[in-house]
py3Dmol code that shows the C-alpha trace and the ligand (Angstrom):
import py3Dmol

protein = """\
ATOM      1  CA  UNK A   1     -10.074  -7.114  17.657  1.00  0.00           C
ATOM      2  CA  UNK A   2      -9.189  -3.515  16.832  1.00  0.00           C
ATOM      3  CA  UNK A   3      -9.908  -4.262  13.158  1.00  0.00           C
ATOM      4  CA  UNK A   4     -13.598  -4.529  14.181  1.00  0.00           C
ATOM      5  CA  UNK A   5     -13.437  -1.181  15.969  1.00  0.00           C
ATOM      6  CA  UNK A   6     -11.617   0.410  13.007  1.00  0.00           C
ATOM      7  CA  UNK A   7     -14.184  -0.953  10.553  1.00  0.00           C
ATOM      8  CA  UNK A   8     -17.040   0.303  12.723  1.00  0.00           C
ATOM      9  CA  UNK A   9     -15.401   3.755  12.724  1.00  0.00           C
ATOM     10  CA  UNK A  10     -14.971   3.702   8.941  1.00  0.00           C
ATOM     11  CA  UNK A  11     -18.507   2.411   8.240  1.00  0.00           C
ATOM     12  CA  UNK A  12     -20.118   4.767  10.756  1.00  0.00           C
ATOM     13  CA  UNK A  13     -18.274   7.782   9.346  1.00  0.00           C
ATOM     14  CA  UNK A  14     -19.273   6.766   5.787  1.00  0.00           C
ATOM     15  CA  UNK A  15     -22.951   7.034   6.742  1.00  0.00           C
ATOM     16  CA  UNK A  16     -22.834  10.747   7.572  1.00  0.00           C
ATOM     17  CA  UNK A  17     -21.179  13.768   5.994  1.00  0.00           C
ATOM     18  CA  UNK A  18     -17.388  13.352   6.069  1.00  0.00           C
ATOM     19  CA  UNK A  19     -15.363  16.474   6.952  1.00  0.00           C
ATOM     20  CA  UNK A  20     -12.364  16.560   4.655  1.00  0.00           C
ATOM     21  CA  UNK A  21      -9.067  18.449   5.024  1.00  0.00           C
ATOM     22  CA  UNK A  22      -6.030  18.422   2.747  1.00  0.00           C
ATOM     23  CA  UNK A  23      -2.330  17.654   3.336  1.00  0.00           C
ATOM     24  CA  UNK A  24       0.491  17.885   0.759  1.00  0.00           C
ATOM     25  CA  UNK A  25      -1.806  19.077  -2.069  1.00  0.00           C
ATOM     26  CA  UNK A  26      -5.450  19.964  -2.650  1.00  0.00           C
ATOM     27  CA  UNK A  27      -6.132  16.359  -3.696  1.00  0.00           C
ATOM     28  CA  UNK A  28      -4.225  14.710  -0.825  1.00  0.00           C
ATOM     29  CA  UNK A  29      -7.186  14.188   1.492  1.00  0.00           C
ATOM     30  CA  UNK A  30      -7.449  13.407   5.195  1.00  0.00           C
ATOM     31  CA  UNK A  31     -10.458  13.023   7.494  1.00  0.00           C
ATOM     32  CA  UNK A  32     -11.054  12.826  11.231  1.00  0.00           C
ATOM     33  CA  UNK A  33     -11.603   9.070  10.691  1.00  0.00           C
ATOM     34  CA  UNK A  34      -7.996   8.610   9.458  1.00  0.00           C
ATOM     35  CA  UNK A  35      -6.753  10.298  12.629  1.00  0.00           C
ATOM     36  CA  UNK A  36      -9.178   8.502  14.952  1.00  0.00           C
ATOM     37  CA  UNK A  37      -8.441   5.042  13.535  1.00  0.00           C
ATOM     38  CA  UNK A  38      -4.675   5.610  13.767  1.00  0.00           C
ATOM     39  CA  UNK A  39      -5.053   6.629  17.425  1.00  0.00           C
ATOM     40  CA  UNK A  40      -7.161   3.522  18.147  1.00  0.00           C
ATOM     41  CA  UNK A  41      -4.499   1.268  16.584  1.00  0.00           C
ATOM     42  CA  UNK A  42      -1.497   2.892  18.290  1.00  0.00           C
ATOM     43  CA  UNK A  43      -3.219   3.067  21.698  1.00  0.00           C
ATOM     44  CA  UNK A  44      -4.324  -0.581  21.464  1.00  0.00           C
ATOM     45  CA  UNK A  45      -0.804  -1.719  20.545  1.00  0.00           C
ATOM     46  CA  UNK A  46       0.700   0.321  23.399  1.00  0.00           C
ATOM     47  CA  UNK A  47      -1.847  -1.068  25.844  1.00  0.00           C
ATOM     48  CA  UNK A  48      -1.159  -4.628  24.709  1.00  0.00           C
ATOM     49  CA  UNK A  49       2.643  -4.462  24.485  1.00  0.00           C
ATOM     50  CA  UNK A  50       3.724  -1.522  26.652  1.00  0.00           C
ATOM     51  CA  UNK A  51       4.742   1.995  25.806  1.00  0.00           C
ATOM     52  CA  UNK A  52       8.485   1.881  25.182  1.00  0.00           C
ATOM     53  CA  UNK A  53       9.246  -1.343  23.379  1.00  0.00           C
ATOM     54  CA  UNK A  54       8.178  -0.272  19.902  1.00  0.00           C
ATOM     55  CA  UNK A  55       8.462   2.565  17.434  1.00  0.00           C
ATOM     56  CA  UNK A  56       5.512   3.653  15.336  1.00  0.00           C
ATOM     57  CA  UNK A  57       5.386   5.056  11.821  1.00  0.00           C
ATOM     58  CA  UNK A  58       1.786   6.081  11.168  1.00  0.00           C
ATOM     59  CA  UNK A  59       0.570   8.081   8.180  1.00  0.00           C
ATOM     60  CA  UNK A  60      -1.271  10.683  10.235  1.00  0.00           C
ATOM     61  CA  UNK A  61       1.397  10.924  12.970  1.00  0.00           C
ATOM     62  CA  UNK A  62       3.976  11.673  10.262  1.00  0.00           C
ATOM     63  CA  UNK A  63       1.618  14.242   8.715  1.00  0.00           C
ATOM     64  CA  UNK A  64       1.508  15.864  12.171  1.00  0.00           C
ATOM     65  CA  UNK A  65       5.305  16.105  12.378  1.00  0.00           C
ATOM     66  CA  UNK A  66       6.442  12.761  13.871  1.00  0.00           C
ATOM     67  CA  UNK A  67       9.618  11.328  12.280  1.00  0.00           C
ATOM     68  CA  UNK A  68       9.443   8.756   9.500  1.00  0.00           C
ATOM     69  CA  UNK A  69      12.739   6.957  10.073  1.00  0.00           C
ATOM     70  CA  UNK A  70      12.914   3.169  10.078  1.00  0.00           C
ATOM     71  CA  UNK A  71      15.462   2.122  12.708  1.00  0.00           C
ATOM     72  CA  UNK A  72      16.539  -1.305  14.017  1.00  0.00           C
ATOM     73  CA  UNK A  73      13.939  -0.970  16.786  1.00  0.00           C
ATOM     74  CA  UNK A  74      10.802  -3.120  16.422  1.00  0.00           C
ATOM     75  CA  UNK A  75       8.459  -0.837  14.467  1.00  0.00           C
ATOM     76  CA  UNK A  76       4.769  -0.826  13.622  1.00  0.00           C
ATOM     77  CA  UNK A  77       4.045   0.781  10.243  1.00  0.00           C
ATOM     78  CA  UNK A  78       0.414   1.878   9.995  1.00  0.00           C
ATOM     79  CA  UNK A  79      -1.936   3.248   7.366  1.00  0.00           C
ATOM     80  CA  UNK A  80      -5.257   3.671   9.200  1.00  0.00           C
ATOM     81  CA  UNK A  81      -7.318   4.358   6.067  1.00  0.00           C
ATOM     82  CA  UNK A  82      -5.599   3.415   2.829  1.00  0.00           C
ATOM     83  CA  UNK A  83      -7.778   4.793   0.079  1.00  0.00           C
ATOM     84  CA  UNK A  84      -8.869   7.980   1.819  1.00  0.00           C
ATOM     85  CA  UNK A  85     -10.107   9.453  -1.468  1.00  0.00           C
ATOM     86  CA  UNK A  86     -12.242   6.330  -2.024  1.00  0.00           C
ATOM     87  CA  UNK A  87     -13.547   6.622   1.540  1.00  0.00           C
ATOM     88  CA  UNK A  88     -14.527  10.270   1.047  1.00  0.00           C
ATOM     89  CA  UNK A  89     -16.363   9.481  -2.209  1.00  0.00           C
ATOM     90  CA  UNK A  90     -17.941   6.180  -1.150  1.00  0.00           C
ATOM     91  CA  UNK A  91     -15.878   4.238  -3.716  1.00  0.00           C
ATOM     92  CA  UNK A  92     -15.930   0.836  -2.074  1.00  0.00           C
ATOM     93  CA  UNK A  93     -12.250  -0.026  -1.559  1.00  0.00           C
ATOM     94  CA  UNK A  94     -10.771   1.065   1.759  1.00  0.00           C
ATOM     95  CA  UNK A  95      -8.139  -0.808   3.738  1.00  0.00           C
ATOM     96  CA  UNK A  96      -6.468  -0.718   7.132  1.00  0.00           C
ATOM     97  CA  UNK A  97      -2.808  -1.676   6.726  1.00  0.00           C
ATOM     98  CA  UNK A  98      -0.472  -2.668   9.554  1.00  0.00           C
ATOM     99  CA  UNK A  99       3.045  -4.071   9.217  1.00  0.00           C
ATOM    100  CA  UNK A 100       5.714  -4.955  11.746  1.00  0.00           C
ATOM    101  CA  UNK A 101       9.464  -4.674  11.135  1.00  0.00           C
ATOM    102  CA  UNK A 102      12.451  -5.669  13.256  1.00  0.00           C
ATOM    103  CA  UNK A 103      15.969  -4.511  12.349  1.00  0.00           C
ATOM    104  CA  UNK A 104      14.433  -2.991   9.204  1.00  0.00           C
ATOM    105  CA  UNK A 105      13.214  -6.411   8.083  1.00  0.00           C
ATOM    106  CA  UNK A 106       9.454  -6.727   7.546  1.00  0.00           C
ATOM    107  CA  UNK A 107       8.204  -9.596   9.707  1.00  0.00           C
ATOM    108  CA  UNK A 108       4.465  -9.589   9.131  1.00  0.00           C
ATOM    109  CA  UNK A 109       1.705  -7.612   7.522  1.00  0.00           C
ATOM    110  CA  UNK A 110      -2.066  -7.428   7.751  1.00  0.00           C
ATOM    111  CA  UNK A 111      -4.322  -5.642   5.267  1.00  0.00           C
ATOM    112  CA  UNK A 112      -7.999  -5.548   6.071  1.00  0.00           C
ATOM    113  CA  UNK A 113     -10.129  -4.535   3.099  1.00  0.00           C
ATOM    114  CA  UNK A 114     -12.971  -3.329   5.317  1.00  0.00           C
ATOM    115  CA  UNK A 115     -15.851  -2.978   2.921  1.00  0.00           C
ATOM    116  CA  UNK A 116     -15.158  -6.296   1.154  1.00  0.00           C
ATOM    117  CA  UNK A 117     -14.546  -7.922   4.548  1.00  0.00           C
ATOM    118  CA  UNK A 118     -11.306  -9.504   3.331  1.00  0.00           C
ATOM    119  CA  UNK A 119      -8.475 -10.004   5.806  1.00  0.00           C
ATOM    120  CA  UNK A 120      -5.123 -10.553   4.102  1.00  0.00           C
ATOM    121  CA  UNK A 121      -2.197 -11.517   6.296  1.00  0.00           C
ATOM    122  CA  UNK A 122       1.292 -12.917   5.985  1.00  0.00           C
ATOM    123  CA  UNK A 123       4.222 -13.658   8.231  1.00  0.00           C
ATOM    124  CA  UNK A 124       7.767 -14.030   6.899  1.00  0.00           C
ATOM    125  CA  UNK A 125       8.353 -17.672   5.960  1.00  0.00           C
ATOM    126  CA  UNK A 126       4.778 -18.745   6.780  1.00  0.00           C
ATOM    127  CA  UNK A 127       2.795 -18.037   3.596  1.00  0.00           C
ATOM    128  CA  UNK A 128       0.059 -15.531   2.785  1.00  0.00           C
ATOM    129  CA  UNK A 129      -3.649 -15.855   3.472  1.00  0.00           C
ATOM    130  CA  UNK A 130      -6.962 -14.212   2.626  1.00  0.00           C
ATOM    131  CA  UNK A 131      -9.688 -14.960   5.177  1.00  0.00           C
ATOM    132  CA  UNK A 132      -7.505 -17.904   6.320  1.00  0.00           C
ATOM    133  CA  UNK A 133      -7.208 -19.430   2.833  1.00  0.00           C
ATOM    134  CA  UNK A 134      -3.696 -19.761   1.406  1.00  0.00           C
ATOM    135  CA  UNK A 135      -3.158 -17.394  -1.532  1.00  0.00           C
ATOM    136  CA  UNK A 136      -0.650 -17.436  -4.380  1.00  0.00           C
ATOM    137  CA  UNK A 137       0.379 -15.088  -7.165  1.00  0.00           C
ATOM    138  CA  UNK A 138      -0.619 -15.940 -10.737  1.00  0.00           C
ATOM    139  CA  UNK A 139       1.725 -18.062 -12.857  1.00  0.00           C
ATOM    140  CA  UNK A 140       1.318 -15.929 -16.014  1.00  0.00           C
ATOM    141  CA  UNK A 141       4.649 -15.093 -17.668  1.00  0.00           C
ATOM    142  CA  UNK A 142       3.309 -13.742 -20.931  1.00  0.00           C
ATOM    143  CA  UNK A 143       2.838  -9.985 -20.493  1.00  0.00           C
ATOM    144  CA  UNK A 144       0.181 -10.070 -23.241  1.00  0.00           C
ATOM    145  CA  UNK A 145      -1.992 -12.143 -20.912  1.00  0.00           C
ATOM    146  CA  UNK A 146      -1.602  -9.874 -17.906  1.00  0.00           C
ATOM    147  CA  UNK A 147      -3.586  -7.245 -16.024  1.00  0.00           C
ATOM    148  CA  UNK A 148      -1.430  -4.504 -14.539  1.00  0.00           C
ATOM    149  CA  UNK A 149      -2.395  -2.051 -11.785  1.00  0.00           C
ATOM    150  CA  UNK A 150      -1.010   1.430 -11.543  1.00  0.00           C
ATOM    151  CA  UNK A 151      -2.145   4.529  -9.683  1.00  0.00           C
ATOM    152  CA  UNK A 152      -1.567   8.224 -10.256  1.00  0.00           C
ATOM    153  CA  UNK A 153      -1.260   9.246  -6.582  1.00  0.00           C
ATOM    154  CA  UNK A 154      -1.883  12.753  -5.316  1.00  0.00           C
ATOM    155  CA  UNK A 155       0.805  14.860  -6.992  1.00  0.00           C
ATOM    156  CA  UNK A 156      -0.599  16.917  -9.883  1.00  0.00           C
ATOM    157  CA  UNK A 157       2.719  18.354 -11.076  1.00  0.00           C
ATOM    158  CA  UNK A 158       2.128  18.477 -14.875  1.00  0.00           C
ATOM    159  CA  UNK A 159       5.484  16.841 -15.792  1.00  0.00           C
ATOM    160  CA  UNK A 160       4.863  13.972 -13.388  1.00  0.00           C
ATOM    161  CA  UNK A 161       1.278  13.490 -14.581  1.00  0.00           C
ATOM    162  CA  UNK A 162       2.551  13.368 -18.188  1.00  0.00           C
ATOM    163  CA  UNK A 163       5.116  10.710 -17.291  1.00  0.00           C
ATOM    164  CA  UNK A 164       2.588   8.628 -15.354  1.00  0.00           C
ATOM    165  CA  UNK A 165       0.109   8.581 -18.245  1.00  0.00           C
ATOM    166  CA  UNK A 166       2.831   8.078 -20.854  1.00  0.00           C
ATOM    167  CA  UNK A 167       3.968   4.975 -18.921  1.00  0.00           C
ATOM    168  CA  UNK A 168       0.381   3.724 -18.725  1.00  0.00           C
ATOM    169  CA  UNK A 169      -0.085   4.241 -22.487  1.00  0.00           C
ATOM    170  CA  UNK A 170       3.097   2.332 -23.271  1.00  0.00           C
ATOM    171  CA  UNK A 171       2.070  -0.568 -21.059  1.00  0.00           C
ATOM    172  CA  UNK A 172      -1.447  -0.632 -22.495  1.00  0.00           C
ATOM    173  CA  UNK A 173       0.014  -0.726 -26.012  1.00  0.00           C
ATOM    174  CA  UNK A 174       2.332  -3.724 -25.315  1.00  0.00           C
ATOM    175  CA  UNK A 175      -0.596  -4.807 -25.302  1.00  0.00           C
ATOM    176  CA  UNK A 176      -1.750  -6.134 -21.944  1.00  0.00           C
ATOM    177  CA  UNK A 177      -5.256  -7.433 -21.194  1.00  0.00           C
ATOM    178  CA  UNK A 178      -5.995  -4.402 -19.053  1.00  0.00           C
ATOM    179  CA  UNK A 179      -4.935  -1.662 -16.692  1.00  0.00           C
ATOM    180  CA  UNK A 180      -6.660  -1.268 -13.338  1.00  0.00           C
ATOM    181  CA  UNK A 181      -6.453   0.655 -10.047  1.00  0.00           C
ATOM    182  CA  UNK A 182      -8.447   0.175  -6.846  1.00  0.00           C
ATOM    183  CA  UNK A 183      -7.382   3.481  -5.253  1.00  0.00           C
ATOM    184  CA  UNK A 184      -5.649   1.735  -2.370  1.00  0.00           C
ATOM    185  CA  UNK A 185      -2.063   0.593  -2.718  1.00  0.00           C
ATOM    186  CA  UNK A 186      -2.455  -1.978   0.064  1.00  0.00           C
ATOM    187  CA  UNK A 187      -5.422  -3.605  -1.690  1.00  0.00           C
ATOM    188  CA  UNK A 188      -3.607  -3.447  -5.039  1.00  0.00           C
ATOM    189  CA  UNK A 189      -0.762  -5.462  -3.545  1.00  0.00           C
ATOM    190  CA  UNK A 190      -3.205  -8.034  -2.168  1.00  0.00           C
ATOM    191  CA  UNK A 191      -4.691  -8.351  -5.659  1.00  0.00           C
ATOM    192  CA  UNK A 192      -1.194  -9.234  -6.912  1.00  0.00           C
ATOM    193  CA  UNK A 193      -0.797 -11.678  -4.032  1.00  0.00           C
ATOM    194  CA  UNK A 194      -4.020 -13.557  -4.755  1.00  0.00           C
ATOM    195  CA  UNK A 195      -3.381 -13.761  -8.516  1.00  0.00           C
ATOM    196  CA  UNK A 196      -6.167 -11.413  -9.676  1.00  0.00           C
ATOM    197  CA  UNK A 197      -3.583  -9.222 -11.434  1.00  0.00           C
ATOM    198  CA  UNK A 198       0.054  -9.782 -12.405  1.00  0.00           C
ATOM    199  CA  UNK A 199       1.624  -6.555 -11.144  1.00  0.00           C
ATOM    200  CA  UNK A 200       1.165  -3.248  -9.393  1.00  0.00           C
ATOM    201  CA  UNK A 201       3.647  -0.400  -9.612  1.00  0.00           C
ATOM    202  CA  UNK A 202       3.671   3.198  -8.423  1.00  0.00           C
ATOM    203  CA  UNK A 203       6.068   6.088  -7.902  1.00  0.00           C
ATOM    204  CA  UNK A 204       4.993   8.348  -5.011  1.00  0.00           C
ATOM    205  CA  UNK A 205       3.496   5.810  -2.602  1.00  0.00           C
ATOM    206  CA  UNK A 206       4.605   5.876   1.050  1.00  0.00           C
ATOM    207  CA  UNK A 207       6.012   3.157   3.290  1.00  0.00           C
ATOM    208  CA  UNK A 208       2.719   2.860   5.235  1.00  0.00           C
ATOM    209  CA  UNK A 209       0.793   2.204   1.979  1.00  0.00           C
ATOM    210  CA  UNK A 210       2.941  -0.801   1.013  1.00  0.00           C
ATOM    211  CA  UNK A 211       4.733  -2.260   4.082  1.00  0.00           C
ATOM    212  CA  UNK A 212       2.068  -4.855   4.949  1.00  0.00           C
ATOM    213  CA  UNK A 213       1.397  -5.588   1.282  1.00  0.00           C
ATOM    214  CA  UNK A 214       5.123  -6.185   0.741  1.00  0.00           C
ATOM    215  CA  UNK A 215       5.100  -9.150   3.144  1.00  0.00           C
ATOM    216  CA  UNK A 216       1.832 -10.447   1.673  1.00  0.00           C
ATOM    217  CA  UNK A 217       3.114 -10.321  -1.936  1.00  0.00           C
ATOM    218  CA  UNK A 218       6.452 -12.003  -1.193  1.00  0.00           C
ATOM    219  CA  UNK A 219       4.849 -14.688   0.976  1.00  0.00           C
ATOM    220  CA  UNK A 220       2.384 -15.393  -1.854  1.00  0.00           C
ATOM    221  CA  UNK A 221       5.391 -16.114  -4.114  1.00  0.00           C
ATOM    222  CA  UNK A 222       5.686 -12.692  -5.752  1.00  0.00           C
ATOM    223  CA  UNK A 223       8.584 -10.260  -5.984  1.00  0.00           C
ATOM    224  CA  UNK A 224       9.311  -6.626  -5.184  1.00  0.00           C
ATOM    225  CA  UNK A 225      11.700  -4.415  -7.124  1.00  0.00           C
ATOM    226  CA  UNK A 226      12.579  -0.786  -7.457  1.00  0.00           C
ATOM    227  CA  UNK A 227      11.133   0.875 -10.590  1.00  0.00           C
ATOM    228  CA  UNK A 228      14.663   0.896 -12.095  1.00  0.00           C
ATOM    229  CA  UNK A 229      15.009  -2.871 -11.582  1.00  0.00           C
ATOM    230  CA  UNK A 230      17.237  -2.509  -8.484  1.00  0.00           C
ATOM    231  CA  UNK A 231      16.407  -3.856  -5.031  1.00  0.00           C
ATOM    232  CA  UNK A 232      13.155  -2.772  -3.373  1.00  0.00           C
ATOM    233  CA  UNK A 233      13.646  -0.037  -0.785  1.00  0.00           C
ATOM    234  CA  UNK A 234      10.636   0.499   1.514  1.00  0.00           C
ATOM    235  CA  UNK A 235      11.437   4.166   2.139  1.00  0.00           C
ATOM    236  CA  UNK A 236      12.145   5.146  -1.483  1.00  0.00           C
ATOM    237  CA  UNK A 237       8.474   5.714  -2.462  1.00  0.00           C
ATOM    238  CA  UNK A 238       8.994   3.637  -5.631  1.00  0.00           C
ATOM    239  CA  UNK A 239       7.919   0.057  -6.129  1.00  0.00           C
ATOM    240  CA  UNK A 240       7.075  -2.670  -8.576  1.00  0.00           C
ATOM    241  CA  UNK A 241       5.324  -5.696  -7.091  1.00  0.00           C
ATOM    242  CA  UNK A 242       4.742  -8.596  -9.459  1.00  0.00           C
ATOM    243  CA  UNK A 243       3.991 -12.290  -9.721  1.00  0.00           C
ATOM    244  CA  UNK A 244       7.447 -12.978 -11.215  1.00  0.00           C
ATOM    245  CA  UNK A 245      10.624 -11.395 -12.643  1.00  0.00           C
ATOM    246  CA  UNK A 246       9.575 -11.802 -16.281  1.00  0.00           C
ATOM    247  CA  UNK A 247       6.473  -9.624 -15.820  1.00  0.00           C
ATOM    248  CA  UNK A 248       8.269  -7.155 -13.526  1.00  0.00           C
ATOM    249  CA  UNK A 249      11.193  -6.636 -15.899  1.00  0.00           C
ATOM    250  CA  UNK A 250       8.917  -6.186 -18.924  1.00  0.00           C
ATOM    251  CA  UNK A 251       6.981  -3.441 -17.125  1.00  0.00           C
ATOM    252  CA  UNK A 252      10.130  -1.787 -15.854  1.00  0.00           C
ATOM    253  CA  UNK A 253      11.265  -1.296 -19.478  1.00  0.00           C
ATOM    254  CA  UNK A 254       8.273   1.040 -19.961  1.00  0.00           C
ATOM    255  CA  UNK A 255       8.329   3.023 -16.697  1.00  0.00           C
ATOM    256  CA  UNK A 256       9.222   6.686 -17.046  1.00  0.00           C
ATOM    257  CA  UNK A 257      10.852   7.516 -13.733  1.00  0.00           C
ATOM    258  CA  UNK A 258      10.454  10.912 -12.082  1.00  0.00           C
ATOM    259  CA  UNK A 259      12.040  12.114  -8.847  1.00  0.00           C
ATOM    260  CA  UNK A 260      10.249  11.864  -5.486  1.00  0.00           C
ATOM    261  CA  UNK A 261      11.540  12.737  -2.037  1.00  0.00           C
ATOM    262  CA  UNK A 262      12.210   9.673   0.130  1.00  0.00           C
ATOM    263  CA  UNK A 263      10.004   9.016   3.180  1.00  0.00           C
ATOM    264  CA  UNK A 264      12.997   9.132   5.542  1.00  0.00           C
ATOM    265  CA  UNK A 265      14.242  12.627   4.709  1.00  0.00           C
ATOM    266  CA  UNK A 266      12.487  14.332   7.637  1.00  0.00           C
TER     267      UNK A 266
END
"""
ligand_1 = """\
16
LIG
C -2.994 6.438 -1.211
C -3.511 5.195 -1.879
C -3.442 5.324 -3.396
C -2.055 5.652 -3.874
C -1.517 6.879 -3.176
C -1.573 6.706 -1.661
P -3.899 7.039 1.279
O -2.957 6.245 0.198
O -2.787 4.063 -1.474
O -3.809 4.109 -4.001
O -2.085 5.911 -5.246
O -0.176 7.076 -3.580
O -1.093 7.882 -1.041
O -3.472 8.466 1.220
O -5.298 6.866 0.835
O -3.574 6.399 2.558
"""
view = py3Dmol.view(width=600, height=400)
view.addModel(protein, "pdb")
view.setStyle({"model": 0}, {"cartoon": {"style": "trace"}})
view.addModel(ligand_1, "xyz")
view.setStyle({"model": 1}, {"stick": {}})
view.zoomTo()
view.show()
């Protein structure tokens, strides 16, 4: 039900002038809508399930100084507006992303791509769905027949930007059919899950951008890895999500890794 309220907030705000502030850099944007939608979600969950049972990791709460530590306690991981830059510019991909973890294991995830009206959801062991239809990753193994998504995030450090675009050039020259980016990590992961693209990778994303998508991709038959080929770590801010190992490992050979601070260092 709160997805309707969140969507109303996002659509209503999009119709008038949006007041924009910045966070970690001049291109890391936040609006009153991000904050309002996060409050609506957290208050609704508290009202429904009580105040003390759960922990919350929400993008805007963390930006306002709340800790970002994933403990064994049942935890909601929330991105109220994934694709804030899209939202500010009217670029039509904006998602609400909510995941639930118990003992650090992701149990379910919901990504609502508000403007497309697509509800992606998955529960561990129960498959992944888009608007109630079962979804599956693509079966392409030949990298030359793939579309790959990557994003450049909000860090404009020149060395990092060089590495990001050098990686993209190398992947494009493999060659692949195409490179894409929707501007929302959560939606990108759903595009992997429903087989529209073969992989999405990024260094610099946060746990709230990808937690729900992580369940959706794996339940759709896909895989998650670290950008160095090691195991996926939700708090590391590095991720490759792909339809299979062959595609993931081929991309990983081209990724130029740069350091990022983990989410759980505060
Ligand atoms: C951003 C989006 C974007 C990704 C950035 C994220 P936000 O999330 O998911 O696609 O490239 O790294 O920070 O800030 O719009 O919630």
